N, C-alpha and C positions, 0 to 999 in steps of 0.2 A: 810533752809538758813535764814541768818540773815536778819532781817527787815531792810530797808532803806541803806543797803549795796551796794556801787557803785561796780559792778562786772566786770568792764571795766579792762582788763589786762593791767599792765604796759609795756611799749616798751622797747626795748633795749636801745634806747638813754635815757631813764630814769637813766640806769646804767652807761652810758658813760660820767660821769661828775665826779669832785672831789668828793673823798669819804667824804669830809667835807660838802659836799652839800647833797649828797645821804643819808648819815646816819641819819641826822634829818628828811629827806624826807620819810624815810621808817616807821617812828612812826604813828601808825594807820592804817598801809596797812594790807592786809590780805594774809597771805602764805597759799597756797593750796598745801597739800601733797597728792598724789594719791597712794593708796597702793592697793594690791590685796583683801583688805578686804572691801575697801571703802574710803571715803574722810576723810580727817582731816584738819581744817581750823582753823587757829590761828591769832588773831589780834596782831600785833607786837608792845609791849609796852616797850622794853627796847634794846637799840642797843649801839655799841661801835665801833669807827672808828679806822682803821690801816692803815697808809700811807706808807706802803713798805719799800723802802730804806731811806726814810726821817723819819722814826719813829722807834726808838730804841725798842719799844715795839712790833713790827711786827715781824713775821715769816719771811719775806723777807729782814729784815734790812741787812742782810750779803750778799744779792743777790740771784740769782735764784739757786735753787736745785732741785732735783727730788720731793722732798715733796712739796715744795711751787710753783711749776711751773704754776698750775692752776691760782695763784693769779696775774700772769703777763698777764691776758686776754686771749681771748677776754672777754669783761664785759658782764652781764648777766650769769655768770654760778656760780656753787656751789664749795665753798672750804671747804672740810670736814677734819678734822684732828683728831686723836685718842691720847689721853693724859694720861700718868700714867698707862696705861694698863687697864683702866676702862672707860674712857669717850669719846663720840664723841662730837665734837661741829661744829654748822654749821654756815658758812659765805658766804655772796653774794659778788661776785666780782665786781668792779667797775672801772671807770676811763679808759682812754685810753689804748689800746692794748700796751704791753711792759712796763708798769710803774704799778708795783704791788700795788694793794690796795684792801681792802676788809672791809665789815661791819659784826662784830660778833652779831648775834642774840642771845641775853642774857635772854629774857623773852617775854612771850606772853600770851594771854587769849584764849584758846580753846573755839570756838563758834559752831563749827560742829565736830561731831565725837569724843566726849568726851568719849564715851563707848569704842572705839577702843583704845584711849589713856590710858584709866585706866587699860587695859589688860597689857600695857608695864610699866605702872607706878603704880603697886600695893602699893608701900610704900606711896604714895600720901595721905594725910589726908582728902583732899577736892579736888574739882575740880579747885579751884584757885592755887593750888600747881602743877598741872600736868605739867605745861610749865614754873615754875617760877624759872629760873636759865639756864644757857646755856647747860649744859649736861642733865637736865630734859627735855628741849625743844626738844633736838636732840632725846632723847629716846621716848618721847611721840609721835613723828613724824616718828618714826622707820628709823632714819638716821643713816648711817654708811659710811665706806670708799668706799663702792660700788656706791655710789651717787657723789662721788667726781669729779668735773668737769662736773656734770649734766647740760645741757643747759636749762635755763628757758623758752626759746622758741622753744624747740623741738617738733614741730607738735602741733596738736591741744590739745593733752592730756599730757603734760610733767609731769614726776615724781614730780617736784616741780615747781610751778609758783607763781606770786605775783599779786593779784588785787588791784586796787586803793583803796578799802576799805574806812576808814573813818578817813583821817588823822587830826590832831587838827590844829587849826590855827597857823602858823609858829610863831608868836611873843610870843604865850602861851606857847611854848614848854619848858620845865625845862631843864636847862643844870647844874646838880649839879656837884661837885668835884667827881673824880673816888671813892674816899672811901665812898662816900655818899650811895652806895649799901649796907653797912653795917648798916645803920640807920634802926631802928624798922619800921617806916612807910616812906617807899620810895614813892616818887611821882609816880602817876599812869602811867607817860610817862617820860623816861629818856633817854637823850643821855649822854653817860658818856665820858667826856674829858679827863680823866687821867690826872687831875690837870692843864690841860692847861687852863687858863681864856679865856671866850668867844671872839672870834675874833683873838685871838694871832696866829700868824703862826705857823706851826710845825717847830721843831728844825732843823738846818741843819744835814746832815750825819755826824756821828763822827766815829772814829775807833772802831771796835767790842770790847766789854769787854773781860777780861781773861776769858779762857775757863771755870773756875770753877765758874765764876759768873752765878748768875741765873737773867735771862732777865725778864722785865716787863711781857711780855707775859706768859712765864713759870709760874710767880708767880699766873697770873690769872687763869691759867689752873689748879692750884693745887685743889683736891678735897676739897669743903667747905661744910658747912651746907647748903648753898643756891645754890650749884652747881646743 
């Protein structure tokens, strides 16, 4: 176990807040994945907030569907989606029940169970790449659609849980523009705002785009070198 790590589990109340409060507060926390082979623990280093029907980039922008129903709560569950027939991505549901929102886990540093992660991430050139990107993170943690809707508080040993970990001082958290993820030297901790300036409120809901138009989230889902 990592020295100095606060292993106090987060509470459901932690997730029962605005996604714009939860997302930065997840940086530095420790996500625990319990598998049949053993534990994998990852320090969350990069996240992205999606605010449901108020956010054109969210899967829930057009309302509730069978696919996104988990996003509508209750908070403290996982939302796992499969994209482009290739990748899974892991989100943590937050906010009051009935109002869809979630935090996409985009990257992390594996500090326990790296050997287990390497089995699933054979293409990783080093341990820093094991969970560098949303699809890589999900693959390293053996996350797929069977974990969609998993309760982070399901008894003493849930499949996925989140510990207090080592969050950075809030004022020092980096908040770069969305496209900053493409920089060669990204910050160690990043809350991606998808080009919304710090403190700016989410946009009001607008009519859905034409069917042929690709949404922001679908563009994020596209396989990339850093996925």
